[in-house]
C-alpha positions as a Markdown table, in Angstrom:
| # | Residue | x | y | z |
|---|---|---|---|---|
| 1 | Met | 13.1 | 1.2 | 14.6 |
| 2 | Val | 16.5 | -0.5 | 14.7 |
| 3 | Leu | 19.1 | -0.3 | 12.0 |
| 4 | Ala | 20.1 | -3.7 | 10.9 |
| 5 | Glu | 23.0 | -2.5 | 8.7 |
| 6 | Ser | 25.0 | 0.7 | 9.1 |
| 7 | Lys | 26.4 | 1.0 | 5.5 |
| 8 | Thr | 24.4 | 2.6 | 2.6 |
| 9 | Ile | 23.2 | 0.0 | 0.1 |
| 10 | Ser | 21.3 | 0.0 | -3.2 |
| 11 | Phe | 17.9 | -1.4 | -3.7 |
| 12 | Asp | 19.3 | -4.4 | -5.7 |
| 13 | Asp | 21.7 | -5.2 | -2.9 |
| 14 | Phe | 18.8 | -4.9 | -0.4 |
| 15 | Ile | 16.7 | -7.4 | -2.4 |
| 16 | Thr | 19.6 | -9.8 | -2.6 |
| 17 | Trp | 20.2 | -9.5 | 1.2 |
| 18 | Leu | 16.5 | -9.7 | 2.2 |
| 19 | Pro | 15.8 | -12.9 | 4.2 |
| 20 | Glu | 13.0 | -15.1 | 2.9 |
| 21 | Arg | 11.6 | -15.8 | 6.3 |
| 22 | Ser | 12.2 | -13.7 | 9.4 |
| 23 | Glu | 10.5 | -12.7 | 12.6 |
| 24 | Tyr | 11.1 | -9.1 | 11.4 |
| 25 | Arg | 10.0 | -6.9 | 8.6 |
| 26 | Tyr | 12.7 | -4.9 | 6.7 |
| 27 | Glu | 12.6 | -1.6 | 4.9 |
| 28 | Leu | 15.2 | 0.2 | 2.9 |
| 29 | Arg | 15.2 | 4.0 | 3.7 |
| 30 | Asp | 17.8 | 6.3 | 2.3 |
| 31 | Gly | 20.1 | 3.4 | 1.6 |
| 32 | Glu | 19.9 | 2.0 | 5.2 |
| 33 | Ile | 18.1 | -1.2 | 6.2 |
| 34 | Leu | 15.6 | -0.8 | 9.0 |
| 35 | Glu | 14.5 | -3.8 | 11.1 |
| 36 | Leu | 10.9 | -3.6 | 12.3 |
| 37 | Pro | 8.8 | -6.0 | 14.2 |
| 38 | Lys | 6.2 | -7.8 | 12.1 |
| 39 | Gln | 2.6 | -6.8 | 12.8 |
| 40 | Pro | 0.2 | -9.7 | 13.0 |
| 41 | Thr | -2.2 | -9.6 | 10.1 |
| 42 | Ile | -5.4 | -11.6 | 9.3 |
| 43 | Ser | -6.3 | -11.8 | 5.6 |
| 44 | Val | -9.9 | -12.4 | 4.5 |
| 45 | Tyr | -10.5 | -13.3 | 0.9 |
| 46 | Cys | -14.0 | -12.9 | -0.6 |
| 47 | Leu | -15.0 | -14.2 | -4.0 |
| 48 | Val | -16.5 | -11.3 | -6.0 |
| 49 | Asp | -17.5 | -11.7 | -9.6 |
| 50 | Gly | -15.1 | -14.7 | -10.1 |
| 51 | Glu | -12.1 | -13.0 | -8.5 |
| 52 | Tyr | -10.8 | -12.9 | -4.9 |
| 53 | Asp | -11.0 | -9.6 | -3.1 |
| 54 | Leu | -8.4 | -9.3 | -0.3 |
| 55 | His | -9.0 | -7.4 | 3.0 |
| 56 | Gln | -6.3 | -7.3 | 5.7 |
| 57 | Phe | -6.9 | -6.6 | 9.3 |
| 58 | Arg | -4.4 | -5.7 | 12.1 |
| 59 | Ser | -4.3 | -5.2 | 15.8 |
| 60 | Ser | -7.5 | -3.9 | 17.2 |
| 61 | Glu | -9.4 | -3.6 | 13.9 |
| 62 | Leu | -12.5 | -5.7 | 13.9 |
| 63 | Ile | -12.4 | -8.5 | 11.3 |
| 64 | Lys | -15.2 | -8.0 | 8.8 |
| 65 | Ser | -16.4 | -11.0 | 6.8 |
| 66 | Pro | -19.5 | -11.2 | 4.6 |
| 67 | Thr | -19.7 | -14.9 | 5.4 |
| 68 | Phe | -19.8 | -14.2 | 9.2 |
| 69 | Pro | -21.4 | -10.7 | 9.5 |
| 70 | Asp | -21.9 | -11.0 | 13.3 |
| 71 | Leu | -18.3 | -11.8 | 13.9 |
| 72 | Glu | -16.8 | -9.5 | 16.5 |
| 73 | Leu | -13.1 | -10.5 | 16.6 |
| 74 | Ser | -9.8 | -8.7 | 16.3 |
| 75 | Ile | -6.2 | -10.0 | 16.5 |
| 76 | Asp | -5.8 | -8.3 | 19.9 |
| 77 | Arg | -8.7 | -10.5 | 21.2 |
| 78 | Met | -7.0 | -13.7 | 19.9 |
| 79 | Gly | -3.7 | -13.2 | 21.7 |
């Protein structure tokens, strides 16, 4: 983890500062902003009883899809 800011800030200031698009993910911990690499994520949406159910998969997790039950794919295998 890398500190992006060295001063202590409030949650409201963090939300105001937070970039909309970045190659990093940011967290506020004890008033300090942490800059973390984003983790690639695949989202699979399934329609269940008229509402979409979201499942997210990262890294080496096998992607599970009711539409493609025999799919054996992970993000690691894509890259």
